[in-house]
Structure formats: structure tokens, C-alpha cells
C-alpha positions as CSV (number, residue, x, y, z in Angstrom):
1,X,151.0,-183.6,-164.4
2,X,153.4,-186.3,-162.0
3,X,152.3,-185.4,-158.6
4,X,155.5,-183.4,-157.4
5,X,154.3,-180.5,-160.0
6,X,150.9,-181.1,-159.0
7,X,151.4,-179.8,-155.6
8,X,154.2,-177.2,-156.9
9,X,151.7,-175.7,-158.9
10,X,148.9,-175.9,-156.2
11,X,150.7,-175.0,-153.7
12,X,153.4,-172.1,-156.1
13,X,150.7,-168.8,-155.9
14,X,147.4,-169.6,-158.0
15,X,145.8,-167.0,-159.8
16,X,142.5,-165.6,-159.5
17,X,138.8,-167.6,-158.9
18,X,141.6,-170.9,-159.7
19,X,141.5,-172.6,-155.8
20,X,145.0,-172.8,-153.5
21,X,146.3,-174.7,-150.7
22,X,142.9,-176.1,-150.0
23,X,143.3,-178.0,-153.4
24,X,145.5,-180.0,-152.4
25,X,144.7,-180.4,-148.5
26,X,144.4,-184.3,-148.8
27,X,147.8,-184.4,-150.6
28,X,149.7,-182.4,-147.2
29,X,147.7,-184.1,-145.1
30,X,150.9,-185.6,-143.1
31,X,152.1,-182.8,-143.2
32,X,149.4,-180.5,-141.9
33,X,149.0,-183.7,-139.5
34,X,152.2,-182.9,-138.6
35,X,152.8,-179.9,-138.1
36,X,149.7,-179.7,-136.0
37,X,151.2,-182.3,-133.4
38,X,147.3,-183.5,-131.9
39,X,146.7,-180.1,-131.1
40,X,143.2,-180.6,-131.6
41,X,142.2,-176.3,-130.8
42,X,145.2,-175.2,-133.4
43,X,144.5,-174.9,-137.1
44,X,146.4,-174.0,-139.9
45,X,145.7,-171.2,-142.5
46,X,148.5,-171.0,-144.8
47,X,150.7,-173.0,-146.7
48,X,153.4,-172.6,-149.3
49,X,156.8,-174.2,-151.1
50,X,159.3,-174.1,-149.2
51,X,163.2,-174.8,-149.9
52,X,164.2,-178.7,-150.5
53,X,160.9,-179.2,-151.3
54,X,159.6,-178.9,-148.2
55,X,156.4,-177.2,-146.9
56,X,155.9,-173.9,-145.6
57,X,153.3,-174.2,-142.9
58,X,151.6,-171.9,-140.5
59,X,150.0,-173.1,-137.2
60,X,148.0,-170.7,-135.1
61,X,148.0,-172.1,-131.9
62,X,145.6,-169.3,-129.6
63,X,147.0,-166.5,-129.7
64,X,151.1,-167.7,-131.1
65,X,151.8,-167.8,-134.8
66,X,154.1,-170.1,-136.4
67,X,155.7,-171.8,-139.2
68,X,155.9,-175.3,-139.4
69,X,159.0,-176.8,-141.8
70,X,158.1,-179.9,-143.3
71,X,158.3,-182.3,-145.6
72,X,154.9,-183.7,-147.8
73,X,155.6,-187.0,-146.5
74,X,154.8,-185.0,-142.5
75,X,158.6,-184.7,-141.0
76,X,158.9,-181.8,-139.4
77,X,162.2,-180.1,-139.6
78,X,161.7,-176.9,-137.7
79,X,158.9,-174.7,-136.0
80,X,159.8,-170.7,-136.3
81,X,157.8,-168.6,-134.1
82,X,156.1,-166.4,-135.3
83,X,155.9,-163.3,-132.9
84,X,153.3,-160.5,-133.5
85,X,151.9,-161.6,-136.3
86,X,148.1,-160.3,-137.8
87,X,144.8,-162.9,-137.1
88,X,144.0,-164.6,-139.6
89,X,141.1,-163.5,-141.5
90,X,137.6,-164.9,-140.4
91,X,136.4,-166.3,-143.0
92,X,139.7,-167.9,-144.3
93,X,140.0,-170.8,-145.4
94,X,141.9,-173.1,-142.3
95,X,142.5,-176.8,-141.7
96,X,142.2,-179.0,-138.8
97,X,141.6,-182.5,-137.0
98,X,138.2,-182.1,-136.1
99,X,134.9,-181.3,-137.4
100,X,134.3,-177.7,-135.8
101,X,131.3,-176.6,-137.8
102,X,128.1,-177.6,-139.7
103,X,129.6,-176.6,-143.0
104,X,133.3,-177.8,-143.0
105,X,134.5,-179.9,-145.6
106,X,135.8,-183.0,-145.0
107,X,139.1,-183.7,-146.7
108,X,139.1,-187.5,-147.0
109,X,142.3,-190.2,-148.5
110,X,141.3,-192.4,-151.7
111,X,139.8,-194.8,-149.2
112,X,137.0,-192.5,-147.4
113,X,139.4,-191.8,-144.2
114,X,138.9,-189.0,-143.0
115,X,142.1,-186.7,-142.6
116,X,141.1,-183.5,-141.6
117,X,138.4,-181.1,-141.9
118,X,138.5,-177.0,-143.5
119,X,136.6,-174.7,-141.8
120,X,137.5,-170.9,-141.2
121,X,139.1,-169.6,-138.4
122,X,135.9,-168.2,-136.5
123,X,134.0,-171.0,-137.3
């Protein structure tokens, strides 16, 4: 299975008990990092496919939620505010630029470079 097909399979809505977007976090880290735009207080709590091979990434910045549309390589096409979005579940998986808690899982490139951290919003 090629990289685009693998990525599409991981993001397409996994079956119960299978990993979700978190399993592809290292592959889509450039897009996640671009959508966070260096905001160390923000986090990503959902990633899914968008049109034209792009990703739809939900970013939380305090009480503000936005949908960021970006390519896998990290080019942001647009940001859309999501007013009235419900708060994230406290135990849901989230991607952070910095480690926030002791049990965070490192997201690393094949060479070992740290690309971010998976934890939970309440961390």
C-alpha cells in the first residue's frame, strides 16, 4: 500500500478498536505543525480528509476552535472559525507542539527528531 493510500485509510474513519488519526501523526506532522503556527498553548484534536488531497484539522486555541485545511506537506490553504464548537473531551487524544504531561507519547520522525506530542486536552 503506497503512502497516499495508507494515509487515506488511516484518516478515513477507522473501525472500532483500530487506531485513528493518531497512528498517522508522524506522517501528517508538517500539516499539524503548520496549523498550530507555533502556538504552544494550542492543540489539534481531530484530523480527517478534505478535498483535493488536503487534511481538515481541528485546532483548539483556548475557547476558540478553528478548522484548518492544509496539505500533508504543511501548506495551509485556509482557516475557518468554528463558533459554538463543543469543548474537547478531556480524555480524547490531542497533538501538542510541546510535552505537557508525564504520560505524553512522543511523535518522532524516522531519524528520531521530535515532531510533537500526543496527550489529552485535560493534560
